[in-house]
N, C-alpha and C positions, 0 to 999 in steps of 0.2 A: 434662461430658457431660449432666448433668441439666438445666442451663440451656439447652443447645442443643436438647434434646428438647422442652422446654417451649416454647421459641421457635418451633420448627417446628410444634408443635401449634397454637400461636396463629395462625401464618400460615395454616394449613389452615382453622381455624375462621373466621378473618377472610374468607378467600376464599369459603367456603361461605355465610357470613352475608351477604356483599355480593351474591352471586348470588341468594340466596333471600329477601332482606329484605322483598320485596313479598308473599311468601306466608306469612311467619312469623305476622303478625297474623291472617290468614285461618284458619290451622290451629289457633292457640292461644287465640283470643279467644272469649268468650261474654258475653252480656248478661243482666242481671236488670232487669225492668221493673215499674213501678207505673203506676197510672192517671194520676197527675199529674206524674210525674218519671221520669227514666231514669238509671241509674248503670251505666256500663260497667265490667265486671270482666274483667281480662286475666290469664291465667296464662301467663307467659313461661318457656320452657325453652330459651332461646338460649345459656345458659352464658356470660355475659360474664366476661372474664378481666382481672385487674389485674396489671400489671407495674410495678415501681418500686423505690425505694430508701428506706432508713430511716436515721434518726439519733436519738441520744438527747439530750434536753435536761435541764437542771437536774441536772448531774452532781455533786451533793454527796453526801457519805458520812456515815453515822450508825452508831452502835453498834459492832459488830465490824469494820465496814469503815472506820471513821474514823481508826484509828491505824495503818493498814498502811503499810509502807515504800514501796510503789509506788502512790501515790494516783491515778495516771492510768490505772489498770487497766481502767476502763470506757470509755476513749477508743476510738473505732472508726474504721474506714476507710469513709467513706460510699459511695465508689464500689464497694465490695465487699459492701455491706449489702443483699443482694438480697431483694425481696419478691415473692411470687406469691399471687394470690387467685383463687378460682373461685366465682362466685355460682351455686349449683346450681339454684335456682328462685326465683321471686318472683311475688307476687300484686299486681297493679296495680289501683287504684280511681281512676276519673276520671269527671268529668261529660261527657256526650255532646257538649256544646257549649262546654266551657270549656278553658282552657290548663293547668289544674292536675292533676297526677297524684300520687297517694300510693301508695307501694309498701312491702311487707313481704317481706323475702327471707331466704334461708339461704345463708351464705357460709363457705367454708373458706379459711383464710389461713395461709401459713407465712412466717416472717421470719428471716433470717440476719443476725447481727451479727459482723463480722470485727474482732477485737481489734487495735488498733494495735500493742500489744506482743505480738508473735506467740510469745513465749517462755512466755506464761502461759496457763493454763486455770483452771477452778474445780473444787475438790474439797471434800467435806464433812469437817469437823473432827470425827472420832469418829463414833459411830453416830447421834447426834441433834444434833450441833453445827451451826453455820452453815456455809454454803458460802463458802470463802475462795479468793483467788487462789493458784495453785499452779504451780510451775515444771514445764513439761512434761518436761524432760530428767531430772527426778527419777524418772519412771516410764517414760520412753522415751529412753534415752541416744542412740539413733540418729536421733532426730527432727532433720529438716533445717531447722526454723524457718520453714517456708513460710507456713502459715495456721493460725490458731486461731480458732474461732467458737463463739458461743452461738446457740441456735436455739429458736424457739417455734412451735408449731402450734395454731391457734385455730379454733373453730367459733362463728360469730356470727350474730346476727339484726339486719340493718340495716333501719332505718326511714327512708324518704326522702320528701321533697316535691320535685317537679320541675315547672318551668314550661316549656312548649313554645312555640317560635316557629318554625314550619316545621320545617326540619331541625335547628335549634338547640335545645338544652335546657340549662337551668341547674338544678342540684340542690343541696340541703343535707340533712343527715341526721345520725343518731346510730346507734350500734350497741352492743349488749351481747354480749360474747364470753367464751367459756369456753376455758381452756387445756387442750388435749388432751394435749400432752406438751412437755417442754423438755429439751434436752440440750446437752452440749458436744461438740465434735468438732475433730479436727485430722487432718492427713494427712502421709504420708511419715515414719513409717508411719501407715496409716489407723486411726483410733481414734474411738470414740463412746461416751459415757456418759450415762445418764439423770440429769438434775438437776431434774426437775419441781418438787420442793419449793422450789427457789431462786426461782421466779417467783410472782407473784400469780396465783391461779387464775382471777380474773375481770378483765375489762377493759371500761371504758366509753369510747367514742370519739365524736368529732364529725367530720364530713367535709363536703366540698363539691366541686363540679366543674362541668365544662362539656362538652357533647357537640356534635358536628356529625355527623349521620348515625349511624353505628355506631362512631365513634372518639371518645374523650373523654380528658380529663385530670382528675386528682383530687388532693386533699390530705386527710390524715387526721391528727388529733391525739388522743392518749390522755389522757383526764381522770384516769385512775388510774395510779399508778406501775407500771413493769414489774416491779419487785421489791418485797418487803414494805417498808412505810414505815419500819420499824425499821432498815433497811439503807441505803436511798437513795430520793431523790425523783425518780429518773430517769424521764422520760416519753418516749414515742415520737412522732416526727413522720415521716410517710411521704408520698410523692408519686410520681406516675408517670402511666401511660397506661392506658386501658380499651379493650378490643376486644370488640365485641358489645353487645347492648342488653337 
C-alpha cells in the first residue's frame, strides 16, 4: 500500500510539474548582479522524486559475520529492493550565458533490502554484542515466510554539476548522507525492530544521470560500506528514474 501511495503521489506531482514547468522558474528564480558579470541563482522547490532499486556489491564477510553457517544471508532480491528519495530543496548557481549549472540540495532517502533467505532477520547478541542473522520463527512461530527486510532512512546533501543542452541535461555529483534510522521488518505477522547501530551512520556516494525535460534516469554508488567495515565491505548500488527538476 505504501508503494502505491508513493506512486500515485509521484504521478500527481509529475502532472502538476508538467503543467506548470514554464512558471516554476519565474516563481522561484532570482538573480544577483555585479558590474562586470552576472550569476543567476535559482532556488527550486519543485520536489524532484527518485524511484528505483538497490543492490549490494562486495558481499564479503568479516569478524563475527565470517564464520556464520548461512554465509549467503546478505543476498537480496533486487526486484523487491525498493528505493524512494525526495529532494526537498536545492539552490542552483549558473552563468547567465553558459550551459553549466552547480546545485546544492537537501534530500531524504529510504532504502529497503529484501533478504533472499526470508527465514532470517537480524538481532543483537546480548546488550552490546554484534547484530547477527536470526531465525524469525524463533520469535514468531506463526510467521508465514513471506518477506524479511532491512531498511535505512537517510538525510543527505547532494552536490551536482549539470550540463544543459536544450531540454537535455547530463549531471554528475556526490552526496554526504547521515543515517536517520535503520530497522528490520517482516510481515504475517507484521513486526519491526530498530537496528540503527548495525549500519554505518554516514554514507558518501557518487552519482550521475540524464534528464529530458522533467524526467530523468540516475545511478548512485556508495563509496562507504553499508555496515561497519569490521563486519562487511558491502556497498550499495542504486538506479532508477527521477520525476521533477
